[in-house]
N, C-alpha and C positions, 0 to 999 in steps of 0.2 A: 328659864327653870328658876322654881322657887329653893329659898334656903330651904336645905331640910332640916323639918321636924322631927326632933329625938318622939320614936314609935308610944314612947313612955307619956310624954307631956300630948300629944297630939290624942292618945286613949283619953285621959284628961279633958281636954279641951272638948270633945267630939262628947264623952258623957254629958258634958255641962251642958251643950248645945243641944243635945237632945232633950235635956230636961226644961232647958228654958222654951224650945220652940217644938216641938215633939211632930208636930207635920211637915217639918223643912223634908226638901226630898234630898235625897244622901247627893248627888250630883251637884246643887244648890248649898249644900251643907260644907261638901267639900270645897269647892270655891269660897265659901266663907271663909275658912279656914285654912286657906293655900294651898291645898292640897291637891293630888289628883284623886277622884274617886278610889280607885284602886286600893291607895293607903287610907284611904278612910275609912272604907269597908275594912282592909286585914286590921286596923288595929279593934274590930273587937273579935278577933282571934282568938278561941279560947272562952268564947261568950256563945255567943248567937251569929257566930260567924264559922265554918270550916275551909282550910284552905285544900283545895282540890290539885290532881295531879293527870296531867294525861295519861297514855296519848288522847288529843281531844278527839280526833276520829271516832275511838273505841265510843268515848261518853256520847259523843254526840249520837252513835249507831245506837246506846240502848235508851234513848228517849222515848222512842215507841210504848215502853212500859210502863210510862207516865199515866196512858190516854190523854183524856184534854185537859190542853195546857193554854197558856197564852206567850207567846212571842211576840218580843219588844226587840227591834234593832230603831237607831237612831243617829243621828249627826249632829251639829249644834245648830240648825233650823228646822228640822223634821224629826217626828216621833214617829213608829209606824208598829201596830199593835195588830197582831192576826191570834183568832182564838182558833184552835184546832187539832189534830193530832200529828206527831211526827210519823213518817213514813216513807216509804219511797226512796230511802240514802244510798248514796255510793259517795264514792273517792276517786278520785283521781290525781296521783300524787300527794300533794299539799291543796288540793281544790277541793269541796266537796260540794254534794247536789243534795235538797230535801225536796221532794217533787210531788208533796201530797196534797190533796185537793184544798185546803186551807192555808197549810204550812208550808210555803216556797221561798225555798234558800239557797243564794248562792256564797258556798263559804270559801273564803281564805286562811288557811289553816293556821301560813306562814307568820300573818299577823298575830296569831294569839296567842297571848303570855301566859295569864292567869288566869284561874278560877275559884268562884266561892261558891260556895251553897250558903245560904243566908237564910235566917228565921227573924221575920221580923213580928213583932208584937203591939198591938197599939189597938186603940178602940174600935178596931171593926173585926177585931180575932187575931189569928193566928195569920202572917201571911210566908210561906215558904218558896225559894226561888233557885236556881242554879246564875250565876253572873259570871262575865267573861269580861276580861279588860287586854287591852294590847301592850307592849311592854312600857307605852309613856303614860298607863295608868287609865287609860280611857276605855269607858265602857264599848264594846262592840256587840255584845249580844245577851239577852237576858231570856231566861224561860221563868214561867212564875204559874205555880198549882194554882188550880180552878179549885171550887166544892168538890168537881165530879174525878177529881185526879187521883192514881192511887198512889196514898203516902208513902206505905208498905214498899213499893218499886222505888221512888223517892230514894228513901233511906237505903235502900240495896243499892241504888246505884253510886250514892253517895259515901258510903263505905268501901265498894269497889273502888272508885278513885282519889281517896281520900291522900293527901301526900303527910309524909313524914314529917313534916315543916309545917307547926302550927301557931310559928310565932307572930307577933303582930307587927315587925320588922315587914315593910313592902318596901323596896327596890323599885326606883321607877328610874328610866331613860329618856331623856326628849328625844323629839321624833325628829329625823333628820328632816330639814329641808327641803321642798323640791327644788329640783335643778329650775334654773330660770326658765321662761321661755325663749327658744332662738329667737332673732329679729325677724319679722315679715318675709323684711327681704332675701332672708337665707333659706324660704320655705320656697320649693319647685309647685311653684299652684298650679301650671301644665300636668304636673304627676298627680299633684293631689286631685285634679279635678277628673284625671284617666281611670287613676284605682278608683275615685267614688263610682265614677258610671261603671266600673265593673264589677261592682258589690254583688252577689247574690246572695248574702247570710249577713241580719245586721252584727253576728258577732266576729265577723271581720274587721269591722271596722277600729277596734283596738288592732289591731294588727296594721292595719292602714296609718293609724296614727304613729304609730311605731317606726315605721319605713320612712315615712316623710318626717319624721324628726317635728311635728307639729304637735302643739297639745288641743286637747278640746275646742273648746273656744276659741283658737288661731284658725283651727280648720273651717267653723263656721262662718267666721268672716272673711276668710279667704276664698271660698268654694265658690261662692256666688247663690244669688236667692233662687238659683232653679233648685236648690238642694236645703238652703238655712236661712229662715227669716228673723231678724230680730222682733220680738212681739213686745207690750209694757210687762211688767212685776206681775199686774194682778191677773194673767192671763191664765194663770192657775186657777185660781179661783172660779173665773168665768167659766172655765171649764167645768172644773168642778160642778157650780150651780145648773150650768146647761145639762151635764151628763144624769144630776139629780132630777131635773125637771123633765129628762123625754125618758128614763131606767136606760140610757146608753151603757151598757158592762165597757168597762174598762180596766185598765192595767195602771197599778202605781207601786214603782219603784221607789225605795230608800233604801240608802246604803253607806256604809263606812270602809276602811280600807279592812276589814276583816269578815264583813257580812252586808249583802244585799238581801233586802225582803221585799215580798212581792204581793200584791192584794190584786186578785182578779176578778171583777165580778160587778155591779151598781154599785153607786154609793146613794144615801137618801136624807142623812138625818146633817143637816150643815149649822153648822153655830162658830158664831166670833166670839171670842174674848179677848180684846184687842191685848198684845201683837198678834195673837195666834187665829188661824182659822181652822173649824175643826170639823173633822168624819167622825159619828158620833152613831155608830150603826153596830148592832148585836152580831159580833165576829169579826169586826174591824173598829178599829179607830185611827186616823189621822191626824195630829196635831202637827199643825204647819207656821212658820213664826216668819209672818211677811215680811215685816220689817228687814232682815237680813237677806230679802231676793231682793238680788242687782240685775241678773240679767235674765230673761226667759227668752227660749228659742223654739220656734216652731224647723225641724229638722225631717230630711227625706231621703230614705236609703232604698236604693232597687236592690229588691231580692229575688231569688226565683218564684216567690210568691206575688211579686208584684211589688211597688212602692211601699215602703214601711215608714208613720211617719210617729214622730214624737214632740213631747211639749216637754223642754229640758229646761231647768231652776238650776242657777249659780250664783253662789255669793260674791263679795266685792273681789276677793283675791282668788275668785275662779273655780273655787270647790263646786263639786255638784249637790245637790239639796235633794232633789228627786224628779223623777221624770213619770212623763204618763202617755201610754199609746191607748188606742181602742184594745179591748179583748180579740187575742184570737190565739189558734195555737199554728204552730211549725204546719206547712200544709194547707194553709186556709189565706185567702187575701182579705187583709184587713175590710172592717165595717165602712160601707160607704158612709154612715152615720158618723162616723168619727173623724173621716177624712173630710168631709163637710162642716164639721166644729173645728180641727184646725183652721182649715182656709177660714173663714170668719174670723178667729182670733187675728189674721191677718189682715183683718180692715183697717185696724187702730194701727196706724203707722209709729213709730218711735224715733 
């Protein structure tokens, strides 16, 4: 936890930094000032930032009125940007779904703490967005207006959810560390394998991990190569290149504790700007920080639709970066071309 900077001092430092380096992204500027991104954004409340109030599911339910937008979800090593419209929105408890064709999200509202409406004016004109943060001040999800978006609907939505508190002071709490993994010797490997054999839906995998008390990577290590095979960190790049070459439609998941965002379809335009490897397609951008990838695994899970194969990336401390699947809908078997691509990745031993 950083030593707390007085909000007024932070505001002065922010304005000075913006004058000297106007193109610096908010996330990087906040890091330079030694604060969370939420604190950095809040420092401009009353100027070009308005603090929002929930309920967050109600606010998300109003997003279809904005028309076409760009939705952005990121973690430390991956940024996932999709252009489309919000729709097909549902809520169950503190979880939400957005299942429109292009904007496809799994939302965990328990981890949403703070929201802001942000107006940025620069050399490219005025940019309006809605930005949401967790209790520790980390960005969870952002929705950017595009030229086709309905600004009046945006302003009406902001007005409905405007907070009574428009102070520049933003309190953040450190994220609780994840409990340490149990020793491998305490995991019932026979039960892990029995439960894995009996999977019928990929969504049941979380319950399997919880019931046997294993972390995701621990389960991969212990289940055996029938279901989980370590592959080189560059495998995700190789898979993207193969999919782009063949036109194979894939699914790419990027998430954080508050949102998982999904792209389904082909990828076409790939570009490296080290350390980032990028997909730069109309409607979908992915920015993958390759130097943060410590482990990659090809993982197979039985389902009622047959085996479902994923390629999964993790940081050195075991946090998920991105997952890739072959494009499929429930009730359909996965694409044979995707299954073959994943098998090819396993030919390079690690």
